[in-house]
N, C-alpha and C positions, 0 to 999 in steps of 0.2 A: 378441414382439408385432409385428404388421404395422403399417405406417405408418397405415393406416386405423383400426386399434384404438388406436394411440398418440396420434393427434391429439386426440380428446376428452379423454384423460387430461391431455395437455399444457395445454389451455385451462383445465381445472378447477384444475390445480396452480398455474398462473400467477395465476388469480383469488384463490386462497387465499393465495398468497405475498404478493401486492400488498396485499391487505386486512390481513393480519396485520402486515406491515411498517408500514403506516400506523398501526395500533393501537399498535405498540411505539414508533413515532416520537412519537405523542401522549403516551404514558405517560412515556417517558424524557425527552421535551422538557420536562416539568415539573421535572426536576432538572438542566436545562441541557445535556443530551447532544445533540450534533448528529445529524442524521438518519442519517448513514452508520454511526454506532455502533449505532443502533436496528436497522438492517438486519443487522448482524453478529449481534446478539443474537437477532433473529427467526429467522435461518437456523439457528442452533444449536438453538433451542427446537423448530423444526419437524422436527429430525432425531431420531435414536434417544435423545438425551440426555433429552428430555422427552416429545414426542409418541409416539415409539417405545416409551417406557417405560410410559406410562399407557394408550396405545391403539395397540398394535402393528398390529392389523388395519387401523385407519384410516390409520396412517402408510404401511403397505405399499400400500394401495389408492390413496392420494393420490400417492405417489412410488414407483412400481414401478421396479425396477432398470433396465429398458429406457429409462426417462425420463431417467436421469442424463446420458448424452451430449448429449441435446437441451438440457437446462438448462445444461450447460457451454458449448455453442456459442453459444446466445443470450446467456448471461451475458458471453461474450467480446466480443460486439458492444457491450454496455453499457460494458465496461472500455475498449475502444478509443475510443469517443466521449468518455467521461469524461476519459481521459488526453489526448486532443486538446484539450479545454477547459483542462485543467491546464497544458499547455504554452503555450497562448495567454495564459493569465493570468500565467504565470511571467515572460514577457517584457514584461508591461505596466508593470513597475516597474524602473527602472535599478538596477544592482547595483554601481555604482562604489565602489571601495574595499573590497569584500567578499571578493575572491578569496582573499587570504591567510588570512583568518580562516575562511572557508568550507572551504578545503582542510584547515586544521588540525583544525577540528571534525569534518569528515567522516573524516579519517584516524583520529582518536581513537575516533570512533563505530564504526569498522569493526574496528580491531585489538583493542581491549579486549574487547568482547563475543565476538569470534571466538575469542580465546584462552580466555576463561572457559567458553564453551559447549563447546568441544572438550575442555577439561580435565574438565568435569563428566561427559561421556559416557565418557571413558577411565577415570575413577575408578569409575563406577557400572555399567558395562556388564555386569559379572559378576553383579550383584545385582538389576538391573531389566531386564525383558524389552523393551528398546527397539531391539534389533537385528533388522532384517527378515531373513527367510530368504535366505541367500546374501550378505548385506551384511557387510563387515568392520567391526570397531570403529573403525578409522582413518577409513574413508569416512563412517561414521555420525557420528563426532565432528566431522569437517570440515563435514558438512552442517549439523549443529546449530549449529556456530559461525557459519556463513554465515547461517543462518536468524535467529539472534539479532542479527547485524550489520545486517540489513535494516531500513531505515526505510520506513514505508508512505507513500511519496511522494504518491500520489494522494489518500490519506486526509488526509495532512498539508496538502496544498493545499486540500482541502475544509474542513478545520477552520479554517484560516487565513482562508479566504474567508468562511465562514458566521459565524465569530466576530468579524469586523471587524478582523482583525490584518493584512490586506494593506496594504503600504506602510509599515509600521513597520520599524524596523531589525531587531528580532528576528524578525519574520515573513519579511522578505526574506533574512536570514541563514539561517534554518531551511530555506527553500525551496532556496537555493543549495546548502547543505550536504546536504540530503536528496537532491537530484538527483544530485550527485556520488557520494554514499554508495551509492545504489541502482545506479548504473551500474557501479561497481566490484564491488558485491556480486553482481550478476547475472553478471559475467564470472567471478568466483570460483566461483559456482554451476556455470557451464558447465565449469570445470576439475574440480570435484568429480564431476559427472556423467560426464565423460570418464574420470576415474580409476576410477569405479565400473564402467564398461563395459570397462575395460582397453584402450581405444583412444584415442590422442592426437588422432585426427581431429576429433572434435567441438569440442575446445578451439581447435584451429588454425582451423577454419571460423569459430568465433565471433569470435576476435580479428581474423582477416583480413577477415571480413565486416563487422565493426564499423568498421575503418579505411576500407574501401571505402564503406560507408554514410555515414560522416562527410564524406568528400570529395564524394560525389554530392549530399549535402544542402547543402553549402556552395556548391558551384559551379553546380549544376543546380536543386536543389530550391527555393532562394530565388527564382530567376528564374521558375520555373514557377508558384510560388504567387503571385508578384506579377502575372504575366500573367493568371492565372485570375481574380484578384480585380479587377484593373484594367481588363480588357477591357470596352468598352462594347457590343460586338457580342453578348455573352452576356446572356441574361435570368437572373433569379434562380433559376429551376428548373435551367437548364443549368449555371449556376455551382455550385449545390448538388450536382448530379450529378457534376461534375468533382471537386469536393472529396471526396465520399464515395469515388469511384473511386480517387483518389490516396491517401486515408487507408487504405483496405483493401489497396491494392497494397503500400504501405510496411509495413503490419501483417503481410502475408504474408511479405515479405522478412525482416523482423527475427525473425519466428517461425521461419523456415527456418534462420537462422544461429544460433539459440539465445539471442538477446537478448530474444525474446518480443514479442508484438504491442504490449504496453502502451508500450514504449519507442519503437517506431516511431511510434505515435500521438502520444506526447508531443513527439517531434521535429518532426512535421508542424505541430502547434500552435505550437511555438516559432518556426518560420520564417514563419508567416503574417503578412502586413502588418496593422497595427492600423488598420482603417478601419471606417466605418459599415457597409459591405457585409459585412465579416467578422463584425462584431457581430450583424448581422441573421441570418446563417446559423447562428451559434452559438445564438442565441435560438430558432431553429427546431428544431434537432436535439437540443440538450442536455436540455430538459425531458422529452422522450420517453425518452431514455436513463435519466435519474435515476428516473423514475417506473416505467417498464415493464421495462427490461432489467437494470440494475445489481443490483437485489435478487435476481435469479435466481442470480447468481454466489455470493452469500452463502449462499443456501439450498443450493446444490450443495455448498459446503464443509461446511455444517452437517450434511448427510446423512452425512458421513464421520466426524463427531465423536461419540464415545461417552464422556461424562463418567462413566458408570457404572464405567469402568475405574479411575477414581481411588479406588474403594473398596479397591483393593489398597494396603496401607500403603507398600510400596516405590515404587509408581508415583506415589502422592500426594506422597511426599517428593521424588521426582525432579522432578515437575511444579512444586512449590513452589520447589525449587532453581533450576529453569529461569527462573521468573518473577523471583526475587530477583536472579540473576546478570544477567538481561536488563536489569533496571532499573539496577543498579549499573554495568553495563558500558556502557550507552548514555546514560542520563541523567547519571550521574556523570562519565563520560569526556568527553561533549560540554560539560557545564558547566565542567569543569576546563580544557579546551582553550580555550574562549571567554574564561575569566578570564585565562589565561596570555597570550592575545592582546590583553589590555587592555580587554576589554568590561566594562561595569559589571555588578555582581552581578545586578541585576534583568533585564538583557538575557540574561546567561548562564543564569540559571535558566529563563527562558522558552524559550530555545533548547534546553536540555536536556529540558524537558517536551515540546516539540513533536517533537523528534527521537526521543523514546522511543516514540512511537506506531508500531506495526508492522502493525496490522490487515490491510489489503487485500493488500499486497505479500507479507507472510509467508504469508497464506492461499494466494496464487498459488504461492509457493515450495514449500510443503509438499505442495500438490497435484501439482506437478511431481515432487517427490521420491517421492511414493507411486506415480505412474505409472512412475517409473524403477526401482521395487523397492527403494529405499533406506529408505523410511519405512513402518513398520507402524502398526497402529491405535493402539497405546499411545503411540508417539512423536507420531503425528498429533494425538492428543487433548491431550498435554502442550503441544505448540507452539501449538495453537488457544487453549489457556488463556493462554499468554503473549500472543498477539495480542489477546485480549479484555481482559485486565487492563491491559496497557500502553496500550491505546487508550481504555478506559473512564476511566483515571485522568487523561488529558490535560486535559480541561476542568476537573475539580475542582482539579487542581494549579495551573492557570493562574488560576483564581478565588482560590485561596489566596494566590498571589503578589500578585495585585492588592490583596487585603485587607491583606496584610502591608505593601506599599508605601504604601497609603493611611494606615496607622497611622504609618509612619515619617515621611511627609510632614507629617501633622498635628503630630507632636511636633517636627519640625524648624523649623516656622515658615514664613511666606509666602515669605521669600527663598529658602529651600531647596527649596520645592515646585516652583518654576519650573525650577530647574536639574535636579532629579531627573526631572521629567516629560519634559523635553527629551531627556535621556539615554535614558530608557526607551522612549518611543514616537515620538520624532522621526522624520520621513520620511527615507529615505536620500537 
């Protein structure tokens, strides 16, 4: 299709996506699910799993194959802006005293699901068609392990913010652990991609580029951000232009070195000074991102998801196994690590529930894996199921923990209620 032919298809597709996402947000909001979860579900339903199944001609007309790259690129704009906001929100709360516990939780949340996911593929590779053409069982096993180890940090940030958990000990601990978790997981993913290509170059570029990026961010980026925000010679529009140029330049660099644009955007948000001017800029660009751009990424991923493949018994068993091991490996390991570090049971449970959400980042990872030829449609569908289940369960599990703690407090009496509440939700 020519650009002239594609443009009207794009506008129609965007209108359908945004309205359907809003409908799903209204429906799932009635059961307490945040908007980001609704967008994930809407993306899957607009793909071959539902719309393509009941009305394939309509699905093909709305989302022709030529439209996929456009949805991907525009969706990336939404991801970059959202991650910038997540980075800014992350530094809004002090993290004093959390480094050791966050490191332990992150380490456990990486190693255990990594091992379980890799083991599952190695055991079932001969019985389930999860190996892409040309991909070895070892590379696929490593990829699945990394995919299960990922925490959906931007989704985690959004759930914490929208759910009113920001500033609590468990919210801050989950954010710190999730940020470290995903940084390590993306470096591991770069190593897996380098191994799959048979060339060490990409991994070296990622590691070296990450070190250089960290140095530039610390010594140059902070001063540049402070000058941009603090200058009285710039108007609001010039300041906003400078911010967007900086954000996209950093996103380009981190994409080029294999850390991907989302981490560059998060880093820019983390170094921004917390001022009224910054708040005003974020209030200008973020609503447009959340309403118009971010849902396109979920739809792009949904168009590659075919839940009809789960009709094969072996694939269904593999997918269920992935979900079970993902929950045990992430929820269980993070809960255990937090408890071993001396956190109260209620805090550890909430950290485990929040860290278990994988949605957005796992969708990004499996799209990268598909582009690299490591992931086939069967594995893609199984991992999307993991992303959906682990993210959908986050809010209900947190609600269950709240009800459980309320019952304990009532039975414990007024003197114990104050102590328990302070331990659970006291600010850092």
